[in-house]
C-alpha positions in Angstrom: -67.9 25.6 -7.7 -65.4 23.3 -6.0 -63.8 22.8 -9.4 -63.6 26.4 -9.9 -62.0 27.0 -6.5 -59.3 24.3 -7.6 -58.5 26.5 -10.7 -58.1 29.5 -8.5 -55.7 27.6 -6.1 -53.8 26.2 -9.0 -53.2 29.7 -10.4 -52.4 30.8 -6.8 -49.8 28.1 -6.4 -47.9 29.0 -9.6 -44.2 29.5 -8.9 -41.1 30.4 -10.9 -37.4 29.2 -10.0 -35.2 32.3 -10.1 -31.4 32.5 -9.8 -30.3 35.9 -8.5 -26.8 37.1 -9.2 -25.0 40.3 -8.0 -23.9 42.6 -10.8 -20.3 41.8 -11.2 -19.1 45.5 -11.2 -20.8 46.0 -7.8 -19.0 43.0 -6.1 -16.7 44.7 -3.4 -15.4 41.4 -1.7 -12.4 39.4 -2.8 -14.7 36.5 -3.6 -18.0 37.1 -5.5 -21.1 35.9 -3.4 -22.9 32.6 -4.4 -26.0 33.1 -6.5 -29.2 33.1 -4.5 -32.0 30.7 -5.6 -35.6 31.3 -4.8 -39.1 29.9 -5.9 -41.3 32.9 -6.2 -45.0 33.1 -6.7 -46.1 34.3 -10.0 -48.9 36.3 -8.7 -46.9 38.7 -6.3 -44.4 41.6 -6.8 -40.6 41.4 -6.4 -40.4 43.7 -3.4 -42.6 41.3 -1.4 -40.4 38.3 -1.9 -36.7 39.7 -2.2 -35.9 40.5 1.5 -33.7 37.5 1.7 -32.0 38.3 -1.6 -31.1 41.8 -0.4 -29.7 40.5 3.0 -27.6 37.8 1.0 -25.9 40.4 -1.4 -25.7 43.7 0.5 -22.8 42.5 2.5 -20.8 42.3 -0.7 -21.2 45.7 -1.9 -19.3 49.0 -0.6 -20.9 50.2 2.7 -22.0 53.4 1.4 -24.3 51.6 -1.1 -25.9 49.4 1.7 -29.0 51.6 2.2 -29.5 52.1 -1.7 -32.8 50.7 -3.1 -32.2 47.4 -4.6 -33.3 47.0 -8.4 -33.4 43.8 -10.6 -32.4 43.4 -14.3 -33.0 40.7 -16.8 -30.9 40.7 -20.0 -30.1 44.5 -19.6 -33.8 45.3 -19.1 -34.6 46.7 -15.8 -37.6 44.9 -14.1 -40.8 46.9 -13.2 -41.4 46.1 -9.6 -45.2 47.2 -10.1 -45.7 44.5 -12.6 -46.6 41.1 -11.2 -43.8 38.6 -11.3 -45.6 36.2 -13.7 -46.4 39.0 -16.1 -42.8 40.0 -16.3 -41.7 36.5 -17.0 -44.3 36.0 -19.7 -43.5 39.3 -21.3 -39.6 39.0 -21.4 -38.6 35.3 -21.3 -39.1 33.9 -24.7 -37.2 30.7 -24.4 -38.8 29.5 -21.1 -35.3 28.6 -20.0 -35.2 28.1 -16.0 -34.2 29.0 -13.5 -34.7 32.6 -14.6 -31.4 34.4 -14.4 -31.9 37.8 -12.7 -29.0 40.3 -12.0 -29.2 42.3 -8.7 -28.2 45.9 -8.4 -27.5 48.4 -5.6 -26.0 51.2 -7.7 -27.2 53.4 -10.5 -31.0 53.2 -9.9 -32.7 53.9 -13.3 -35.0 56.4 -12.3 -36.0 57.2 -15.8 -37.3 53.6 -16.4 -38.5 52.4 -12.9 -40.6 53.8 -10.3 -39.1 54.2 -6.8 -40.2 51.6 -4.2 -38.7 52.6 -0.9 -41.0 50.3 1.1 -43.8 47.6 1.0 -46.4 50.2 1.8 -45.8 51.5 -1.8 -46.7 48.2 -3.2 -49.8 48.1 -0.9 -50.9 51.6 -2.3 -50.3 50.4 -5.8 -52.4 47.2 -5.2 -55.3 49.1 -3.7 -55.3 51.7 -6.5 -55.4 48.9 -9.0 -58.2 47.0 -7.2 -60.4 50.4 -7.1 -59.6 50.7 -10.8 -60.8 47.3 -11.6 -63.9 47.4 -9.4 -64.8 50.7 -11.3 -64.8 48.9 -14.5 -66.8 45.7 -13.0 -69.2 47.4 -10.6 -68.7 51.2 -10.8 -66.6 51.0 -7.7 -69.5 49.9 -5.6 -67.8 46.8 -4.0 -64.6 48.5 -3.1 -66.6 51.4 -1.5 -68.7 49.1 0.5 -65.9 47.1 1.8 -64.5 47.7 5.3 -60.9 48.6 6.0 -60.3 45.1 7.5 -61.4 43.7 4.0 -58.7 45.9 2.3 -56.2 44.7 4.8 -57.3 41.0 4.2 -56.6 41.4 0.4 -53.1 43.0 1.2 -52.1 40.6 4.0 -53.3 37.5 2.0 -51.0 38.5 -0.9 -48.1 39.7 1.3 -48.0 36.4 3.4 -49.1 34.2 0.4 -52.3 33.0 2.1 -54.9 31.9 -0.5 -57.8 31.6 1.8 -57.2 34.8 3.5 -57.1 36.7 0.2 -60.0 34.9 -1.4 -62.3 35.3 1.6 -62.2 39.0 0.6 -61.5 39.0 -3.1 -64.7 36.8 -3.8 -66.8 39.9 -3.2 -65.1 41.6 -6.0 -66.0 38.8 -8.4 -69.7 38.9 -7.5 -72.1 39.5 -10.6 -75.4 38.6 -11.9 -75.5 35.4 -14.1 -77.2 37.1 -16.9 -75.2 40.4 -16.9 -71.6 39.4 -15.9 -69.1 42.2 -15.2 -70.0 45.8 -16.6 -66.6 45.8 -18.2 -63.6 43.4 -18.2 -60.5 44.8 -16.5 -57.5 43.8 -18.7 -54.3 45.0 -20.0 -53.0 43.7 -23.3 -49.2 43.7 -23.7 -48.0 43.6 -27.5 -44.6 45.2 -27.5 -43.8 43.8 -31.0 -47.0 45.6 -32.3 -47.1 48.9 -30.4 -44.8 51.4 -28.5 -47.4 51.6 -25.8 -46.4 49.8 -22.7 -50.0 48.1 -22.7 -53.3 48.6 -24.4 -56.6 49.0 -22.4 -60.0 49.8 -23.7 -63.7 49.1 -22.8 -64.8 45.6 -23.5 -68.1 44.1 -22.0 -68.4 40.4 -20.9 -71.9 40.1 -22.6 -73.1 42.3 -25.5 -76.5 41.9 -27.2 -76.9 38.7 -25.1 -73.8 37.1 -26.7 -71.0 36.1 -24.4 -67.9 37.8 -25.6 -64.7 35.9 -26.0 -61.0 36.5 -26.0 -61.2 36.7 -29.8 -63.6 39.5 -29.6 -61.4 41.4 -27.2 -58.5 41.1 -29.7 -60.6 42.2 -32.7 -61.3 45.5 -30.9 -57.6 46.3 -30.4 -57.3 47.4 -34.2 -53.9 45.5 -34.5 -52.9 43.0 -37.2 -51.7 40.3 -34.6 -50.9 37.8 -37.5 -48.5 40.2 -39.1 -45.6 38.8 -37.2 -46.6 35.2 -37.6 -48.5 32.8 -35.4 -49.1 34.1 -32.0 -50.3 33.0 -28.5 -52.3 35.0 -25.9 -50.5 34.1 -22.6 -51.4 34.6 -19.1 -49.8 32.7 -16.0 -47.8 30.8 -18.6 -51.1 29.4 -20.1 -51.7 29.7 -23.9 -55.5 30.7 -23.8 -57.8 29.4 -26.7 -59.4 32.4 -28.5 -62.9 31.1 -27.9 -62.6 31.2 -24.0 -65.4 33.5 -22.6 -64.1 36.7 -21.2 -66.4 36.4 -18.1 -64.8 33.1 -17.2 -61.2 34.4 -17.9 -61.8 37.5 -15.7 -63.2 35.5 -12.8 -60.7 32.6 -12.7 -57.4 34.0 -14.3 -57.1 37.6 -13.0 -54.2 38.6 -11.1 -54.6 39.8 -7.3 -55.0 43.3 -8.7 -58.2 42.0 -10.5 -56.8 42.7 -13.9 -56.1 40.3 -16.7 -52.5 40.9 -17.8 -52.5 39.2 -21.2 -49.3 38.9 -23.2 -49.1 38.4 -27.1 -46.1 36.0 -27.7 -44.6 34.9 -31.0 -42.6 31.8 -31.5 -38.8 32.7 -31.3 -37.1 32.7 -34.7 
């Protein structure tokens, strides 16, 4: 179990270097502000780690835009704040170039593409909703329902303040299961933008079926997609290329994001 805890901590400690730059057309000062560099946790959400970014750039936009909601963009693609940062990177960045170059905006919020996020409370609500959905799949929502309000707060504050021990002291309850049965269903979302117009795919997959431990390959076979039609592919989470023979129960226990979902990206080699 000590070794397992080390895996959980390694995943928690995952970071990405980001270079934030204010959109050129929004600079209102004679000299453009310097870029802002930040090491961001893969597991968290952009609204939880970009307060300093906002303070750095807001003084360089016209005063009437100071109270506007900030939004981020990568290569003309607005970044969904309700996706974990590591998932966005694994989905969008194909050449793995670092630091990740992200453009900051205070104007023309793309309401048709992004949900509004006026405060961190919205992120907390999103996280709790996702945790309840994951627990419904794993335990028929029994664990979240039995947890006290302070446990829910511990999950939220652990993520908000990047405290591994605080988060996992509550989250370990959500990972409990009987050795012979595993989770009822595996909470996952599969992202394959090259193969489907859906933002992600989600369907019911057990961890054990007919006494057989199901693997990542079993999960992919049930997607009814021809993954190899676009060439050799990888299944990536936290920047890791997962072997297809990895048991789903193990992946779910060790590689889930804080929302308790596996966010699995299908990636193809760049041409």
